[in-house]
C-alpha positions in Angstrom: 0.0 0.0 0.1 1.2 3.6 -0.7 0.5 6.6 1.4 -0.4 9.9 -0.3 -0.8 12.7 2.2 -3.3 15.7 1.7 -3.0 19.2 2.1 -0.2 20.2 4.4 0.5 16.7 5.6 3.9 14.9 5.4 4.7 11.2 5.8 7.9 10.4 7.6 9.7 7.3 8.8 11.9 7.3 11.8 15.6 6.8 11.5 17.1 4.1 13.7 17.5 5.3 17.1 20.9 4.6 19.2 21.1 1.3 21.0 23.7 2.4 23.6 24.2 5.4 25.8 27.3 7.7 25.4 29.0 5.7 28.1 28.4 2.4 26.2 25.5 0.9 28.2 23.2 -1.0 25.9 19.7 -0.1 26.0 16.7 -2.6 25.5 14.3 -1.5 22.5 11.6 -0.4 25.1 13.8 1.9 26.9 15.1 3.6 23.8 13.6 7.0 23.0 11.9 7.6 19.7 13.9 9.4 17.5 12.8 12.7 16.2 14.8 12.5 13.1 13.0 11.1 10.3 13.1 10.6 6.5 10.4 12.1 4.3 8.5 9.5 2.3 5.7 11.5 0.9 4.4 15.2 0.9 1.0 16.6 0.4 0.3 19.2 -2.2 -0.4 22.2 0.1 -3.2 24.4 -0.7 -5.5 26.3 1.3 -5.9 25.2 4.9 -8.0 27.1 7.6 -8.1 30.0 5.2 -4.4 30.3 4.6 -2.3 29.4 1.6 0.2 26.7 2.4 3.2 26.2 0.4 5.2 23.0 0.8 8.8 23.7 1.2 9.9 20.1 2.2 10.8 17.4 -0.3 10.7 13.6 -0.4 14.2 12.2 0.7 15.0 15.0 3.1 15.9 14.1 6.7 13.8 16.5 9.2 13.7 17.1 12.8 10.0 17.3 14.0 8.3 18.2 17.3 8.3 15.4 20.1 4.7 14.8 20.5 3.3 15.5 17.1 1.8 13.5 14.3 -0.1 10.2 14.1 1.7 6.9 14.1 0.5 4.3 11.4 1.6 0.9 10.7 1.1 -0.3 7.1 2.4 -3.4 5.6 4.5 -3.9 8.7 6.4 -0.8 8.4 5.8 2.2 10.9 5.3 5.7 9.6 4.3 9.0 11.2 1.9 11.5 9.5 2.6 15.1 10.6 1.7 18.7 9.5 4.3 20.5 7.6 4.2 23.1 10.7 5.4 20.5 13.1 8.7 20.2 11.2 11.3 22.1 13.2 14.3 21.8 10.9 15.8 20.0 7.8 19.0 18.3 8.7 21.7 18.5 6.1 
């Protein structure tokens, strides 16, 4: 199945989180914090949202940092994705 976001929505997939602390202690998967860095998988077309013109400035393939508690988690075909608003993206990682 393929996801195609609408309006100002962006589909992202988390990048792998670190399995150890800086001091070398290995963390079980449940103790690891979810990474806020993600790769963009799909981008909506923008348009008029709440009476304002939204122009999409992010592109598929870019790595972004997004707000910690934003978005909706979805699982499709065994893969996990997050659907967020473009406004929840804090920065593009280069």
